[in-house]
C-alpha positions as CSV (number, residue, x, y, z in Angstrom):
1,V,21.5,22.0,1.2
2,Q,19.1,21.2,-1.6
3,L,16.7,18.2,-2.0
4,Q,14.5,17.2,-5.2
5,A,12.0,14.6,-4.5
6,S,10.2,13.2,-7.7
7,G,8.8,10.1,-9.2
8,G,5.4,10.7,-8.1
9,G,2.4,10.0,-9.9
10,L,-1.3,8.1,-10.6
11,V,-1.1,4.5,-9.5
12,Q,-4.2,2.0,-8.5
13,P,-4.5,0.2,-5.5
14,G,-2.2,-2.8,-5.1
15,G,0.5,-1.1,-7.5
16,S,4.0,0.6,-6.8
17,L,6.0,3.4,-7.1
18,R,9.5,4.3,-6.6
19,L,10.2,8.1,-5.6
20,S,13.9,9.5,-5.5
21,C,15.0,12.0,-3.5
22,A,18.1,14.1,-4.8
23,V,20.6,15.5,-2.3
24,S,23.2,17.9,-2.6
25,G,25.1,19.7,0.2
26,R,24.9,16.9,2.6
27,S,26.8,13.4,2.7
28,L,24.8,10.7,2.9
29,D,27.6,9.0,4.8
30,L,26.7,11.3,7.6
31,Y,23.4,12.6,7.6
32,A,20.0,10.9,7.7
33,I,17.4,11.8,4.8
34,S,13.8,11.1,5.8
35,W,10.7,10.9,3.8
36,F,7.3,12.3,4.9
37,R,4.1,12.6,3.3
38,Q,0.8,15.0,3.6
39,A,-2.5,14.2,2.9
40,P,-5.0,16.6,2.4
41,G,-6.4,18.0,6.0
42,K,-4.2,16.2,7.5
43,E,-0.6,16.8,9.4
44,R,2.6,16.0,7.9
45,E,3.7,12.3,9.3
46,G,6.8,10.7,9.3
47,V,7.1,7.8,6.6
48,S,10.8,6.7,6.5
49,C,14.2,7.6,6.8
50,I,17.6,6.0,6.7
51,S,20.9,7.0,8.7
52,G,24.2,8.2,8.2
53,S,27.2,5.8,7.8
54,D,25.3,2.9,9.3
55,G,22.4,2.9,7.0
56,F,19.9,2.5,10.0
57,T,16.2,2.6,8.6
58,D,12.9,3.2,10.1
59,Y,9.5,3.3,8.9
60,G,5.9,4.8,10.1
61,D,3.7,2.1,11.4
62,S,1.5,2.7,8.5
63,V,4.2,1.8,5.9
64,K,6.2,-1.1,7.3
65,G,6.4,-4.1,5.4
66,R,5.0,-2.5,2.2
67,F,7.5,0.6,1.9
68,T,11.7,0.3,1.4
69,I,14.0,2.9,1.5
70,S,17.3,2.8,0.0
71,R,20.3,5.3,-1.1
72,D,22.7,5.4,-3.9
73,R,26.0,7.0,-2.6
74,A,27.4,7.4,-6.4
75,S,24.8,9.7,-7.3
76,D,23.4,11.3,-3.9
77,T,20.1,9.6,-4.0
78,V,17.8,8.3,-1.4
79,Y,14.5,6.1,-2.8
80,L,11.4,5.4,-1.3
81,H,10.2,2.1,-2.9
82,M,6.3,1.7,-2.2
83,T,4.5,-1.2,-2.5
84,G,0.8,-2.2,-2.1
85,L,-0.2,1.1,-2.3
86,K,-3.4,2.0,-1.0
87,F,-6.0,4.7,-1.3
88,D,-4.6,6.1,2.1
89,D,-1.5,6.7,0.9
90,T,-2.3,9.2,-1.3
91,A,-0.2,12.5,-0.3
92,V,2.3,14.9,-1.4
93,Y,5.6,13.4,-0.2
94,Y,8.4,15.3,1.1
95,C,12.1,14.4,1.6
96,A,13.7,16.1,4.5
97,T,17.0,16.2,6.6
98,D,18.2,17.6,9.9
99,S,21.7,19.0,10.9
100,T,22.4,16.1,13.3
101,I,25.9,13.9,11.9
102,R,25.2,10.4,12.4
103,I,27.9,8.0,12.9
104,G,27.2,4.7,13.9
105,T,24.1,6.0,15.9
106,M,21.6,3.6,14.8
107,N,19.0,5.8,14.5
108,C,17.2,8.3,12.3
109,P,14.7,10.8,12.5
110,L,10.9,10.6,11.7
111,D,9.7,13.6,13.5
112,V,8.8,17.0,11.3
113,S,10.1,19.2,14.2
114,D,13.4,17.9,13.6
115,M,14.0,18.7,10.4
116,H,16.2,21.6,8.9
117,Y,15.9,21.3,5.1
118,W,13.0,20.3,3.2
119,G,12.6,19.6,-1.0
120,E,9.7,20.2,-2.6
121,G,7.1,17.4,-2.8
122,T,6.0,15.0,-5.3
123,Q,2.5,14.1,-5.6
124,V,1.2,10.4,-5.3
125,T,-2.3,9.6,-5.9
126,V,-3.6,6.1,-5.0
127,S,-7.0,5.7,-7.5
128,S,-9.0,3.2,-9.3
């Protein structure tokens, strides 16, 4: 299983970015993919996730209404669309997956301890 996050960069407050997570060795129809972030001096936190067959999505409280997760099965890619970016969104963003097959479960994981595979992170910096 391999995951590769990309798309980070420098953006002004209020701006937007789209992160991508290229997934191999996992079927997006069966497994959830989750996004996490870690700011300097802080613990890694769950940002968003999208489930297997039913495409259920969930978001951390700090990003609800601003971030949207989506996926493209044809390219095995999961996206994180980030809008209304704030200084506090500055962090390294990671995509990850666990080993639970989810078919019609209507849930997805946002707990760091549930993840089994991690991609390398991509830096997002919000600065004026």
